[in-house]
C-alpha positions in Angstrom: -4.8 -2.3 1.9 -6.1 -0.7 1.2 -7.1 -1.3 3.6 -11.6 -2.4 2.0 -5.6 0.6 1.3 2.9 6.1 3.2 20.2 14.7 2.9 23.3 16.1 3.9 27.0 14.9 3.7 27.8 11.9 1.5 24.6 10.0 1.2 23.1 7.0 -0.6 19.8 7.7 -2.2 17.2 5.3 -3.6 15.4 5.7 -7.0 12.8 3.7 -8.8 13.8 1.2 -11.5 10.9 -0.1 -13.4 11.1 -3.5 -14.9 8.4 -5.3 -16.9 6.9 -6.7 -13.9 7.8 -4.8 -10.7 9.3 -1.6 -9.3 12.6 -1.4 -7.5 14.6 1.3 -5.9 18.3 1.9 -6.7 20.9 4.5 -5.8 20.7 7.8 -7.6 22.8 11.0 -7.5 21.4 13.7 -5.1 19.4 16.4 -6.6 17.7 19.0 -4.5 13.9 19.3 -4.8 12.7 22.7 -5.9 11.5 25.2 -3.4 8.3 26.6 -4.9 7.3 26.7 -8.5 4.7 29.4 -8.2 5.6 32.9 -7.0 3.6 34.5 -4.3 0.9 36.9 -5.6 -1.6 39.1 -3.9 -4.6 36.8 -4.8 -6.1 35.1 -1.8 -6.1 31.3 -2.4 -7.7 28.7 -0.3 -6.9 25.0 -0.9 -8.7 22.0 0.6 -7.0 18.7 1.0 -8.8 15.5 1.9 -6.3 12.9 3.1 -5.8 9.5 4.7 -2.6 8.2 6.3 -2.4 8.8 10.0 -4.2 5.4 10.4 -1.4 3.7 8.4 1.6 5.9 9.2 1.2 7.3 12.8 3.0 10.7 12.9 1.5 11.8 9.5 -0.8 14.3 11.2 2.1 16.1 12.8 4.0 16.1 9.5 1.0 17.4 7.6 0.4 20.2 10.1 4.0 21.3 10.1 4.1 21.2 6.3 1.0 23.3 5.9 2.4 25.8 8.4 5.7 26.0 6.6 4.1 26.5 3.2 1.7 29.1 4.4 4.6 31.1 5.9 6.2 31.1 2.5 2.9 32.0 0.8 1.0 34.5 3.0 -1.8 34.6 0.4 -2.4 30.9 0.6 -4.4 29.1 3.3 -4.7 25.3 3.3 -7.5 23.3 5.0 -6.8 19.6 5.6 -9.5 17.1 6.4 -8.4 13.6 7.6 -10.8 11.0 6.3 -11.6 7.7 8.0 -10.8 4.4 6.1 -14.5 3.7 5.5 -15.3 7.2 4.3 -12.3 7.9 2.1 -13.7 6.4 -1.1 -17.4 7.1 -0.8 -16.8 10.7 0.3 -14.7 11.4 -2.8 -17.2 9.6 -5.0 -19.9 12.0 -3.8 -17.6 15.0 -4.2 -16.7 13.9 -7.8 -20.4 13.6 -8.7 -21.1 17.1 -7.4 -17.7 18.4 -8.8 -17.2 20.1 -5.4 -14.9 19.2 -2.5 -11.1 18.9 -2.2 -8.6 20.5 -4.5 -6.0 17.8 -3.6 -7.2 14.2 -2.8 -5.3 11.3 -1.3 -5.5 8.1 -3.3 -4.1 4.6 -3.0 -2.1 3.6 -6.1 -3.0 2.0 -9.4 -6.7 1.5 -10.2 -7.7 3.3 -7.0 -6.3 6.4 -8.7 -6.9 5.8 -12.3 -10.6 4.9 -12.0 -10.9 8.6 -11.0 -8.9 9.7 -14.0 -11.1 7.6 -16.3 -14.2 9.2 -14.8 -12.8 12.7 -15.2 -12.5 13.5 -11.5 -8.7 14.1 -11.6 -6.4 15.7 -14.1 -3.0 14.8 -15.6 0.0 16.5 -13.9 2.5 16.5 -16.8 2.0 20.2 -17.5 2.0 21.1 -13.8 5.1 19.3 -12.4 8.4 19.4 -14.4 9.6 16.1 -15.7 12.9 16.6 -14.0 11.1 16.8 -10.7 8.7 14.0 -11.4 11.6 11.7 -12.2 12.5 11.6 -8.5 9.1 10.3 -7.4 8.9 6.5 -6.8 6.3 4.2 -8.3 5.0 6.7 -10.9 4.0 3.7 -13.0 1.1 3.1 -10.6 -0.5 6.4 -11.7 0.5 6.5 -15.4 -2.1 6.0 -18.1 -1.8 6.4 -21.9 1.4 8.4 -21.6 0.1 10.8 -18.9 0.7 11.0 -15.2 -2.5 11.3 -13.1 -1.0 11.5 -9.6 2.2 11.3 -7.6 3.4 9.2 -4.7 3.7 10.4 -1.1 5.1 7.5 0.9 5.9 3.8 0.4 3.8 1.1 2.0 5.1 -2.5 2.0 4.0 -5.8 3.4 6.5 -7.8 5.5 5.6 -10.7 7.7 6.3 -9.6 11.2 7.0 -12.1 14.0 7.8 -11.9 17.8 11.2 -13.5 18.4 10.4 -13.9 22.1 7.3 -16.0 21.4 9.2 -18.0 18.8 11.8 -18.9 21.5 9.1 -20.0 23.9 7.7 -22.3 21.2 11.1 -23.8 20.4 11.4 -22.0 17.1 14.7 -20.3 16.1 14.0 -16.5 15.8 17.2 -16.2 13.7 15.8 -18.7 11.2 12.1 -17.9 10.6 9.9 -20.0 8.3 10.9 -19.9 4.6 8.4 -22.3 3.1 4.7 -23.0 3.5 5.5 -26.3 5.2 7.8 -24.4 7.6 5.0 -22.0 8.4 2.5 -24.7 9.1 5.0 -26.4 11.4 5.6 -23.1 13.2 1.8 -22.8 13.7 1.7 -26.3 15.3 4.4 -25.4 17.8 2.9 -22.1 18.7 -0.5 -23.6 19.2 1.1 -26.2 21.5 2.0 -23.4 24.0 -1.3 -21.6 23.7 -0.2 -18.8 21.4 -2.2 -17.8 18.4 0.2 -18.3 15.5 -1.0 -15.5 13.1 -3.6 -12.9 13.9 -5.9 -11.1 11.5 -9.3 -9.3 11.3 -11.8 -9.8 8.5 -14.9 -8.1 9.9 -14.4 -5.0 7.8 -13.1 -6.9 4.8 -9.9 -4.9 4.0 -7.5 -7.7 5.2 -8.9 -10.0 2.4 -7.4 -7.7 -0.2 -4.1 -7.7 1.5 -4.0 -11.5 1.6 -4.8 -11.6 -2.1 -1.9 -9.3 -3.0 0.5 -11.1 -0.6 -0.4 -14.7 -1.5 -1.9 -14.8 -5.0 1.3 -13.4 -6.5 3.4 -16.5 -5.8 2.6 -18.4 -8.9 3.1 -15.5 -11.3 5.8 -13.7 -13.1 4.2 -10.2 -13.4 1.2 -8.2 -12.2 0.2 -7.8 -15.8 -1.0 -11.4 -15.8 -3.8 -10.3 -13.5 -4.6 -7.4 -15.8 -4.9 -9.9 -18.6 -7.2 -12.1 -16.7 -9.3 -9.1 -15.8 -10.0 -8.4 -19.5 -10.7 -12.0 -20.3 -7.4 -13.3 -21.6 -7.2 -15.9 -18.8 -9.7 -17.2 -16.2 -9.5 -16.8 -12.4 -10.5 -20.4 -12.2 -7.2 -21.4 -13.9 -4.9 -23.2 -11.5 -2.3 -20.4 -11.7 -4.9 -17.9 -10.4 -6.9 -20.1 -8.1 -4.2 -22.0 -6.0 -3.8 -19.2 -3.5 -7.3 -20.0 -2.2 -6.2 -23.6 -1.4 -3.0 -22.4 0.2 -4.9 -20.0 2.5 -7.3 -22.8 3.3 -4.2 -24.9 4.4 -3.3 -22.3 6.9 -6.9 -22.3 8.2 -6.9 -26.0 8.5 -3.5 -26.0 10.2 -4.9 -23.8 13.0 -2.7 -20.8 12.1 -5.3 -18.1 12.7 -7.2 -16.6 15.6 -10.6 -18.3 15.8 -12.5 -15.0 15.9 -10.9 -13.6 12.7 -14.3 -12.8 11.1 -15.5 -11.1 14.3 -12.7 -8.6 14.7 -11.8 -5.8 12.3 -8.5 -5.3 10.5 -7.0 -3.1 13.2 -8.0 -5.3 16.0 -6.2 -8.2 14.3 -3.1 -6.1 14.1 -3.4 -5.1 17.7 -3.4 -8.7 18.9 0.2 -9.0 17.8 1.3 -5.8 19.7 -0.6 -7.1 22.7 1.5 -10.3 22.7 -1.5 -12.4 21.8 -0.1 -13.7 18.5 3.3 -14.6 17.2 3.1 -13.5 13.6 1.3 -11.0 11.4 0.8 -10.3 7.7 1.4 -6.6 8.3 2.4 -3.2 6.8 5.9 -1.7 7.3 4.2 1.7 7.9 3.0 0.4 11.3 6.4 -0.7 12.6 7.5 2.5 14.3 4.1 2.8 16.0 4.3 -0.9 17.1 7.7 -0.2 18.7 6.3 2.9 20.6 3.7 0.8 22.3 4.4 0.5 26.0 5.6 -2.9 26.9 6.4 -3.9 23.3 9.3 -2.2 21.6 11.6 -3.0 18.7 13.0 -6.1 20.5 9.6 -7.7 20.5 9.5 -8.0 16.7 11.4 -9.0 13.6 10.5 -9.2 10.0 10.8 -11.9 7.4 9.7 -12.4 3.8 6.4 -14.2 3.4 7.1 -17.9 3.3 6.9 -19.4 -0.2 4.5 -21.9 -1.6 4.9 -20.8 -5.3 7.8 -20.7 -7.7 6.8 -17.6 -9.8 9.1 -14.6 -9.9 6.6 -12.6 -7.8 7.1 -15.1 -5.0 10.5 -13.5 -4.3 9.3 -9.9 -4.4 8.6 -7.6 -1.5 5.1 -6.0 -2.0 5.5 -2.3 -2.2 3.1 0.5 -3.3 3.2 4.3 -3.1 0.3 6.0 -1.4 -0.2 9.4 -3.0 -2.1 12.3 -4.4 -4.2 13.6 -7.3 -5.5 17.1 -8.3 -9.2 17.3 -8.8 -10.7 18.5 -12.2 -12.8 21.2 -10.5 -10.0 22.8 -8.5 -9.6 26.5 -9.3 -5.9 26.5 -8.6 -4.3 23.4 -10.2 -0.8 25.0 -10.4 -0.9 26.0 -6.8 -2.0 22.5 -5.9 0.9 21.1 -7.8 3.3 23.6 -6.1 2.2 22.3 -2.7 2.7 18.7 -3.8 6.2 19.6 -4.9 6.8 21.4 -1.6 6.0 18.1 0.1 9.0 16.6 -1.7 11.5 19.3 -0.7 14.6 18.1 1.2 13.3 19.3 4.6 9.9 17.8 4.2 11.3 14.4 3.0 13.6 14.2 6.0 10.9 15.3 8.4 8.5 12.7 7.0 10.8 9.8 7.9 11.7 11.4 11.3 8.0 11.8 12.2 6.7 8.4 10.9 9.6 6.0 10.3 8.1 5.4 6.8 10.0 6.0 3.6 8.9 8.8 1.4 8.1 8.0 -2.3 11.1 10.1 -3.4 14.7 9.0 -4.2 16.2 12.0 -2.4 15.7 11.0 1.2 18.7 11.1 3.5 19.3 7.4 4.0 21.8 8.1 6.8 18.7 8.5 9.0 17.9 4.8 8.7 19.7 3.4 11.8 17.1 0.9 13.2 18.0 -2.6 11.9 14.4 -3.6 11.1 13.9 -0.5 9.0 17.3 -1.1 7.3 16.0 -4.5 6.3 12.8 -2.9 4.9 14.9 -0.4 3.0 17.0 -3.2 1.5 13.9 -5.0 0.3 12.5 -1.7 -1.1 15.8 -1.1 -2.8 16.4 -4.5 -4.4 13.3 -6.7 -4.7 10.2 -4.4 -4.6 7.2 -5.7 -6.4 3.8 -4.3 -7.4 0.8 -4.5 -5.1 -1.8 -6.7 -7.0 -4.8 -4.9 -5.5 -3.7 -1.9 -7.6 -3.9 -3.7 -10.9 -7.3 -5.3 -10.8 -10.8 -3.7 -11.0 -11.8 -2.5 -7.5 -15.1 -4.5 -7.9 -13.1 -7.7 -8.1 -11.2 -6.8 -4.9 -14.4 -5.9 -3.0 -16.7 -8.6 -4.2 -14.3 -11.5 -4.5 -11.1 -11.0 -2.5 -12.5 -9.3 0.5 -15.8 -11.1 0.6 -14.3 -14.4 -0.4 -11.8 -14.5 2.4 -14.6 -13.9 4.9 -16.5 -16.8 3.3 -13.5 -19.1 3.5 -13.0 -18.5 7.2 -16.7 -18.9 7.9 -16.6 -22.2 6.1 -19.4 -21.1 3.7 -17.3 -21.6 0.5 -14.4 -23.8 -0.4 -11.4 -22.8 -2.6 -13.0 -24.1 -5.8 -16.1 -22.2 -5.1 -14.1 -19.0 -4.3 -12.2 -19.3 -7.6 -15.5 -19.4 -9.4 -16.7 -16.4 -7.4 -13.7 -14.5 -8.7 -14.4 -15.5 -12.3 -18.1 -14.7 -11.9 -17.3 -11.3 -10.4 -14.9 -10.3 -13.2 -17.3 -11.5 -15.9 -20.0 -9.3 -14.3 -17.6 -6.4 -14.2 -16.7 -6.8 -17.9 -20.4 -7.0 -18.9 -21.4 -3.9 -16.8 -18.4 -1.7 -17.5 -17.3 -1.9 -21.2 -15.6 1.5 -21.1 -13.5 0.4 -18.1 -12.5 -2.8 -20.0 -11.3 -0.6 -22.8 -9.3 1.5 -20.3 -7.8 -1.7 -18.8 -6.7 -2.9 -22.3 -5.0 0.5 -22.9 -3.4 0.5 -19.4 -2.0 -3.0 -19.7 0.0 -2.3 -22.9 
């Protein structure tokens, strides 16, 4: 998702460990975030922030309002205007702003290519001279926004993809909620048993396309060792018709043929598909851990109506055992008059008080290794934290051209569910799309080659 896509006493903190193929979070010694890097002056400064996140992490609006109020109290000469974007307007609005070189000073971005395409176009600037390296080292998933030795953005919060299930509905279907499906065959068997009692096994919504990108990132990874294999295929060093890249289409088709999905999946949007689970109309969900606290707050639902599991396996690649995790975050625009003040506000977001408040308000982990982990008392969130801490893996959508995601993954899943294309044809669609991208965007191909090193 992009969804077409978040400190007191003796504590355990998490920090990012980068491997050749995926991020992970490990304990680190506590270090207090700085207060402010820029002293207050008499100059009147007005900053504009365009952001997204309340849709994904309910409670973010409260946190943002409180953070702005606190910062303005420390800096009486600074006023901050925040504009919450809709999911559909987030990218086109910024594209228009970048063309006009007018708009926000600070912009919200999904990770990876969704950030770096704006760096390559000159819309955002590197932050290395604005945020000290000692501070930057505490931010999680920096690798998603690093290019050619420079850092073009920072993370705000973590967003991961568990499979969520309803233990009560599992019991009704004769399934063991303490032993959820672990393999693809287990999952298809569970679908059969749930259908037998009239419960939709897995709900989803493809009308707006975004869910197709999620399914690509969650499923296509299972036959691979590293996300860099997808970067290599993007620049032509492998084909998306190769079995290693195309099998996920067949596996998704198997779930369709097994009756695992709601019959109206192409007629409802992404959010409606998620809502079906909370309404008790489906038993399982390929979801986002940023939603869990909001799910639990739904009247008549609650934490006892859900549990989480790793996505059942069909592949044997290293990535099949990873927990998909990205950091949603920020960049500073190239036309901002106050880049250092922008950076100062971003650092303020990462101060101790703001990190703790973020988790308290949203139930979502900040992209910083200094959060007070003693706050994590809910068992499901403890499980998510364990996965984030030990087996976190890159979100594939962030490491392919956005054109491939839009024109192949998102469109292709719609075509699969409508019956208009089969897995072989969809693999060819992916290859045709990436070939077209390489032909039309030679400069971006060069950027991808540099990025993938």
